[in-house]
Each structure stands twice: as C-alpha cells, then as structure tokens.
C-alpha positions as CSV (number, residue, x, y, z in Angstrom):
1,M,42.4,-82.0,308.0
2,S,40.3,-85.0,308.8
3,I,39.1,-88.4,307.7
4,V,35.4,-89.0,307.2
5,V,33.9,-92.4,307.6
6,G,30.3,-93.6,307.0
7,Y,29.2,-96.0,309.7
8,L,26.5,-98.5,310.1
9,S,26.4,-101.3,312.7
10,T,27.1,-103.9,310.1
11,R,30.2,-106.0,309.2
12,E,30.8,-103.5,306.4
13,G,30.5,-100.6,308.7
14,E,32.9,-102.1,311.2
15,A,35.4,-102.7,308.4
16,A,35.1,-99.1,307.3
17,L,35.6,-97.9,310.9
18,T,38.6,-100.1,311.5
19,A,40.2,-98.8,308.2
20,A,39.4,-95.2,309.1
21,V,40.9,-95.5,312.6
22,A,44.1,-96.9,311.0
23,E,44.2,-94.1,308.4
24,S,43.6,-91.5,311.2
25,R,46.5,-92.8,313.1
26,R,48.8,-93.0,310.1
27,R,48.0,-89.5,308.9
28,D,47.5,-88.0,312.4
29,H,44.1,-86.5,311.3
30,K,40.9,-86.2,313.2
31,L,38.3,-88.9,312.5
32,V,34.7,-87.8,311.7
33,V,32.3,-90.6,312.0
34,V,29.0,-90.0,310.2
35,L,25.9,-92.0,311.3
36,S,23.3,-91.0,308.7
37,R,19.8,-92.4,309.1
38,R,16.2,-91.7,308.5
39,A,14.9,-92.7,311.9
40,T,11.5,-92.6,313.6
41,A,11.2,-91.2,317.1
42,E,11.3,-94.8,318.5
43,E,14.6,-95.5,316.8
44,H,16.4,-92.5,318.3
45,A,17.3,-94.4,321.5
46,V,18.8,-97.2,319.4
47,L,20.8,-94.7,317.3
48,E,22.1,-93.0,320.4
49,A,23.2,-96.3,321.9
50,E,25.0,-97.1,318.6
51,A,26.8,-93.7,318.7
52,D,27.8,-94.3,322.3
53,T,29.3,-97.7,321.3
54,V,31.3,-96.0,318.6
55,R,32.5,-93.3,321.0
56,D,33.6,-95.9,323.5
57,R,35.6,-97.7,320.8
58,L,37.2,-94.5,319.6
59,D,38.1,-93.5,323.2
60,D,40.0,-96.7,323.4
61,A,41.7,-96.0,320.1
62,D,43.2,-92.8,321.5
63,I,42.6,-90.6,318.5
64,A,40.9,-87.2,317.9
65,Y,37.4,-87.8,316.7
66,E,33.9,-86.4,316.3
67,V,30.7,-88.5,315.9
68,R,27.9,-86.9,313.9
69,Q,24.4,-88.3,314.0
70,L,22.5,-87.0,311.1
71,R,18.7,-87.5,311.0
72,R,17.8,-84.9,308.4
73,G,16.4,-87.3,305.9
74,H,19.1,-86.8,303.3
75,D,20.7,-89.8,301.7
76,V,23.9,-91.2,303.0
77,A,25.9,-90.2,300.0
78,E,24.9,-86.5,300.4
79,D,25.6,-86.6,304.1
80,L,29.1,-88.0,303.7
81,I,30.0,-85.7,300.8
82,T,28.8,-82.7,302.8
83,A,30.8,-83.7,305.8
84,A,33.9,-84.1,303.7
85,E,33.4,-80.7,302.2
86,E,32.8,-79.1,305.6
87,E,35.9,-80.8,307.1
88,Q,38.1,-80.3,304.0
89,A,38.6,-84.0,304.4
90,A,41.8,-85.8,303.2
91,L,39.9,-89.0,302.7
92,I,36.4,-90.6,302.9
93,V,36.2,-94.3,304.0
94,I,33.2,-96.4,303.1
95,G,32.3,-100.1,303.5
96,L,31.1,-102.2,300.6
97,R,29.1,-105.3,300.9
98,R,29.6,-108.4,298.8
99,R,27.3,-108.8,295.9
100,S,26.0,-111.7,293.8
101,P,27.5,-112.1,290.3
102,V,24.5,-110.2,288.9
103,G,24.8,-107.6,291.6
104,K,28.4,-107.0,290.7
105,L,27.3,-105.4,287.5
106,I,25.8,-102.5,289.5
107,L,27.7,-100.9,292.4
108,G,25.5,-99.7,295.2
109,S,24.0,-96.3,294.3
110,N,25.3,-94.6,297.5
111,A,28.8,-96.0,297.0
112,Q,28.8,-95.0,293.3
113,R,27.7,-91.5,294.1
114,I,30.3,-91.1,296.8
115,L,33.1,-92.4,294.5
116,L,32.1,-90.1,291.7
117,D,31.2,-86.9,293.6
118,A,33.5,-86.9,296.6
119,P,35.8,-83.9,296.9
120,C,38.7,-86.1,298.0
121,P,40.0,-89.6,297.6
122,V,37.7,-92.5,298.7
123,L,38.9,-95.7,300.4
124,A,36.3,-98.5,299.8
125,V,36.8,-101.5,302.0
126,K,34.9,-104.8,302.3
127,A,34.3,-106.9,305.4
128,D,36.1,-110.2,305.8
129,P,34.0,-113.1,304.8
130,E,32.2,-114.8,307.7
C-alpha cells in the first residue's frame, strides 16, 4: 500500500508533504508524491527543479517514495484520485489554504472533489500561519 500526496511549492504543499512523510513512516507505506501541473515548455525546467528538491528532501527522510510529474492537462483532483486508485492507496494527503470568512462557505473545488471522490480516506492539513 501507499500514501499519495498532492504537492505544490507553497506553504500548504509543504504542510501536506510533511504530514505525508509522517504518515508514511507511521504506517511503513511507500509515499507517492504527485506534482500535477499544466505547464508550458518554458516551465518544464522549473518543474523538474521542484521535483529534484522534493526528491532530495525525501532522500533525507529515509522512506520509500516515488515522485510523479504529471503534465497531461488533467485537473489536480483527477490526477490525485487516479494515482490513489492505481496505487491502491491507504491515504491521500492534501494541503488546504486559509480562506476569508466568505471563502469559507465554499471549499476549494479540487479539495472538495478529492474529499468526495477519493477511493480512500483523505487527510486535509493546513499550513501554520505566518
């Protein structure tokens, strides 16, 4: 089994990765990091550098892992749900960003879709306030 985490180089993405690493250690499951983006040709080098940074961090964490860079143009929710299904994941970890009082009425569409359509439990974490 594995743990699937959606990663962006944001505070929320970092919080999700930290929580996913902890869950991977606790459960002794492989970690699958999904970097899902619609990127132009010029942005590929930036995305590759971001993936290398994640790999370096996970090498230091001493856990089994895989980093998937998905540039197919699907939405993030679809990419995470598909990865969880392919891996028969035990858990999906996502980061949530803080919202204004009005924004709290509506959860982000990707987060909502993952929570509702995931084939396994979802751990939603938020970043520490600055």
